[in-house]
N, C-alpha and C positions, 0 to 999 in steps of 0.2 A: 081082636084079631087084626083089625085095620091099623090099630096103633102099633102092634108088633111088626106088621109088614112095613109100615112107614119107617120104624126104627131100623129094620133090617136094610131097607133101601138106602136110608141115610148112611148106615155103616158101610154099605157097598160103595157109595159115592165117595165117602171119606177115604176108604182104602185106595180107590182109584186115584183120588186127588193127591194123596200122599205119594203114591207110586209115580205119578207125573212129576211131582216136585223132586222126588229122589232121582228120577231118571233123567229129567231135562233141566229143571231150574237150578238145582244145587250144583251140578257139574258146570253149567254155564256161569253161575255166579262165581264159582271157584276160579274158573278160567279168567273171568273178567277181573276178579280181585288180583290174580297173579299178574295180569297185564298192568293193572293200576300200580301195584307195588313195584313192578319192573320199571315202569315209566318214572315213578317217584324216586326209585333208586338211581336211575339215570340222571334225573334232575339234581339230586343231592350230590352225585358224583361230579357232575359238570360244575356245580357251584363251588365244591371243594377245590376242583382243579383251577377254576378261575381265581379263587382266593389265594391258592398257593402261587399261581403265576403272578398275581398282583403283588403278593408279599415279596416274592423273589425280585420282581421288577423294581419295587420301591427300594429294596435293600441294595440293588446293583446300580440303579440309575440316580439315586439321591444320596446325599445332598448334591444338587446340580449347580455347582459354582465353578468359576474359572480357576485355573491353577494360581498359586500365590505369585504375585508379581515380583520381578527382580528389583529390589529396592535396597539402596545403601544409604543410610541416614547419617547425616553429619551430627554427631552428638555435641553440638556447640553449647556453650553456657546459655546462650539466648534461647535455644530450643528447650533445654532442660528447665529453664525458668518458666517459660510459657507452658510447658507440659505439666510442671508442678501446679501452676495456677489452674489449669483445666482439670487435672485429675483430682485435685483436692477441693475445688470450689465451684466448678461448672458441671463437668460430667460426673464428678463425685465418685470416681472409681473406688476410692479408699473407704467409701461408705460401706460397701459390701466386702471388700478385699482386706479388711483389717478386723481386729476384735473390738467390737463396740461395747462400751461400759454402760449398760442400762441401769446401773445403780445411780446414775446421774442423768439429769434431764436431757433428752434427745439422743442419748447414747453416743457421746463423743468417742472417737477412736482411742484405744488404749495406747499410750506411748510405747514404742518398741515393737509394735505389731503391724506397722504400716506395710500393707501389701502381702502379708503372710497368708491371707485367705482363711477359709474355714467357716464362714457364715453359712448357716443352714436354712433352706427354704423347703417346707414340706407340706403335707396334706392338712395339718392343723392351721396353716396359714392360707389355705385355699389353692395350693399348687398341686398339679396332677402328678405327684411323684416326690422324690427327695433329691434336692439339688444343692451343691456346695460351691461356694466361691473359691476359685483356685488361687494358688500361690502365684503372685505376679511380680515377686522380687526376682532378681537374677537367678536365684536358686530354682524357681519354678518355671522360668521361661528360657533357660539356657540352651535348650535344644530347638529353639525357634529362631529362624532367620528373621530379619526385619520385615521381609515380604510376607512371611507366614504369620507374623504377629499382626501385620496390617489386615490380612485376610481374616484372621481370627476375630479381631475387634469389629470389623465391618460386615462380616457375613455369618459369624458364629460357627465357623467350620475349623476344626483343629488341624494340626499338621499331619494327623493320621486319618483325616477325612471323616471325622465324627461330627455330627450336628449337635450343637448345644441348645438346650431349651432357652428361649429368649428372656429368662429372668435377668440376664445381662442384656441390656437394650441395644443389641447390635443392629437391630432394624433401624434405629435412630442414628447410631454412630456411622452407619453406611451412607448417610446423607450429609455427613460433615465434610468440610474441606480436608483433603488428604494431608495438607500441611499441618493442620491441628492434630491429626492422628499421629503423624510423624513426631510432633512435639511430645505427645504423650508417651510414645515408645521410647524416645530419648530419655525422658524422665524415669520411666520404669527401669531402664538399663542402669540408671545412676543410683538406684536405691540400694541400701545395704542388703546383702543376701541374708534371708532368714530361712532356716531349715524347718519345714513343716510338712507332715504327711496328710494330704487331704483325701477323704474317701471319694470313690467314684460316684457321680450322680446317676440316678436311675429314675426314668419316667415310668408312670403306670401305663398299661395297655388300655386303649389303643394310641394314646398320646406318644408312646415310645416309637410308634410307626409314623404318626402324623408329623412329628417334629422334624423328621428327615426331609420333609418337603418344604419346610418353612424358609431355610436360607436361600437368599438370592444374591446375585452379584450386587455390589454396592452401587449406589447412584449418587456419587459425590457432587456436592455443590461448592461453588466458591464462596468463601465467607463474605457476606455483604459489607459494604462500607458502613461503619458505625453512624455516619451522618444520615443514612436511611434507617431511622430508628425502628420502625415497625418490622422491616425486613430483617434487620440485625437482631431484633428481639425474637422473631420467629426462629431464626437460626439458633440462638442461645437456648430458647425454650425446647427445641428439638434435641440439642446437645445435652441438656440437663435431664431429659426424659421426664419432664413434669407430668406429661399426659399419662404416664404409666401408673403412677400412684394416685393421681387425682381423677381417675376415671374408673368406673365400675367394670369388673371383669366377668366373663362368662365362666361356666363350670370347667372349661379347659384352661383357664388362666389367661385367656386372650382378652384384651380390652374391648369394650363395646363403643365403637367410634362415634355412634350417634349421641353418646353421652359424654363426649370429650370434655375434660376439665371440670365436669359437673360434680366431682367429689363423690363421696359415699362408699368408697372401697374400704373394707374392714381389714384391720391388721391386729390379730390377737397377740397378747403377751403370754408368757408361760404361766402367769398367775391367774389367767382367765380374763383379765382386763382386755378391753378392745378399744383401739384408737381408730377413728374413721377420718379419712382424708377430707379436706375442706373443699368446698365449691369455690373455684377460682375463676369462674366465668364472670362477665360483667353484669350479672343479674343483680338488680338493686336490693332485693329483699334477702336473698340467701347467698349471694356471691360477693364480689368485690366492686360491684357497681357504684357504691357510694364512697369508695376509697379514692383518695387523691394520690398523686405520685409519691409525695413525701411520706405518707402513711405506709405505703407499700415498701418503700426502701427502708424505713425505720423498723418495720416488722422483722426484717432480716438483721439489720445492723445492731439491734439491741443485744444480739448474741455474739458480737465481734469479740475477738480475743482480748482486746485492750479494754473492754467494757464489761465483760461477763465471765464469771467463774461458774461452771456448770454446777447447779444445785443438786444435792443428794435427793433421791426419790426412793421411797419405800414401796414394796409391792402393794398394788391396789391404789396408789396415788397417781394423779394425772401425770402421764408421760407421753412422749411422741417418738415415732420412728423417723420423723422428718429430721434430717441432719442439719439442724439450724446452725450449729457452730461451724459447719463446713461451708454452707452457702453464705454465711455471714461474711466470709472472706472475699465474696464476689465484689468486683468494682462497682461503684455507685452507678456509673454510666451503663453498665451491663444490666443491673437490676432495673434501671429506668427503662431500658429498651424492652426487657421482658414485660414490664408493666404496660408499656405502650402496645405491645402485641396482644397481650391478654385482653385488653380493652376492645380488641377488634373481633374476638371469637364469638360464637353464637351464645347468647345468654341462656342459661338453663336454670329453671327454678327447682332447687333441690335442697330443702332444709336438712342439715346434718347435725346429729348428736356426736360431738367430737370425741367424747370419751365415756366409756362405761366401765366402772370399777368391777373387778372380779369378786370383790367382797360384797357386792350388792345382791 
């Protein structure tokens, strides 16, 4: 009997407990949850609004560069000659803006394609999107004024205010002497017009948004006197964009400045082979620390037009994207100046395997 009564008492308490829960706790819990979800909904809504506002602001406010300057360039033979030298042997514009023949060592530009564009840079090469080098013959730049071309080259902003991904190193060109940029423009205007239709470049998200914020107004410098060899070499090294290939990049394709000139950036070929940029810091073991000036100059000049016929290269055999045949046309005093400057940069120990065959 005692057991039965105890069980009955327990059941009564259980029934009352459940009633209390049903009467007070569950409604309160429901009301609390409704408040939580309401607050959470407000937070999500606010975040979405901020994202939309930020997206709209970036699209409206960037790229934030000054209007194209009023420039009228004298297309003199002297300017064109200097521009030819710069575009083909220093800034190496024609490295990307021509069709390179990688069936030959270092991919020399194919005759008859100078300036027509079409070179593709995509995710397989570590870029956050698909980017194409544009046609920079008079066919491709006919709707640009000289000032708009200057702004394009030095800021990466087109004449319809679109920002380009800095696969074209406009961040470096913006630090060049304007006179050198004018010379390049004069040379481009002198090229034979080549008709070619180049696809539009497209960056992956969120880089498509970020790249709008990259362009800045140029910060031009006056070309140093060649007698100041290190300063002149620094200027030429910047103009050549050496740091861009000879420095490892982050996942967004931007170079890691603390590793400047240390090499190690990978460039894959379509057959799966990979060429890796060399360490050109003055590190004695893994860089050019033990090179003398003549060895550095000769490394380039061995590919000079009057000394070298580009060798045929089969898929899987050693090749390089370094445009040796173009840089080989650089003046010896300019190569010596670049060497003098590189000897002053921070040494970085970074052993590099220069080439891995896709057949391995």
